[in-house]
N, C-alpha and C positions, 0 to 999 in steps of 0.2 A: 385811813378806812372810811368809806361812805357809811351813810346811816342804814342803808340797805343791807351792805355787808355786815355791819354790827349786828343788825337784827337777825340775819342769817346764822351768824356765829352763835348768837345767843340761843337760837332754835335747836341748832346742832348740840350744844352744851346740854340743854334740857333733855333731848332725845337720848344722848349717850349716858346722861345721868340716870335716866330710867332703864336703859339697858343694862347698866351696871347693877342697879338695884335688883332687876329681875334675875340677873345671873346669880347674885347672892341667894336670893330666895329658892332658885332652882337647885343650888348646891347645897342647901341645908339638908340635915338628916330628918328622919321622920319626927323626931322629937323637938326639932329646931334647937338643939342644944350644941351641935357641932356642925362644921362645914367640911365637905368633901373637898379638900384643897386641890387635888388633881383635876376634878371636874371644873372647880371655880377658875383654876388658872387657864385651862384650855379655853373656856368662855371669854375670859377677860383677854387673852391673846387675840381672838378673833375680833373682839371689839377694839381693841388698840389699832390693829391693822386697818379696820374699816374707818376708824375716826382720822387716822393719818391719811387715808385715801380721800376722806371728805374734807380735809384741809385744817383739822384741828391740831394744834401743837401737842406734841408728846407730853410736855410738862402739865398742860390742862388736863389731859386724860389722867395721868399719873396722880395729880392732886385730887381728882374726883374719886379715884379708886381708894386712896389713902384716907380720904373723908368718910367714904362709905364703909371701909373696913378698918376699924381701929386696930393697930397691931396687938394692943393689950387684950383685946376682946377676942382673938382668935383661939379656937380649940380645934385642932386637927381631928378628923374622924378616922 
């Protein structure tokens, strides 16, 4: 992979990390104590498809989602 390709991949990772964070924030309830899992899942599916289209590996996206949403901290709305 060339340096420019690596830079492009890093930019994509940063952009998708921001999109995942935004999806989480948009899926929180008013009091920010719970997540609307259905809403979050729908947003994350769109993000995953777009990331794959842009050439990011599915494992990279999955890891970013897992990092952003620790399983032990989830409380369904």
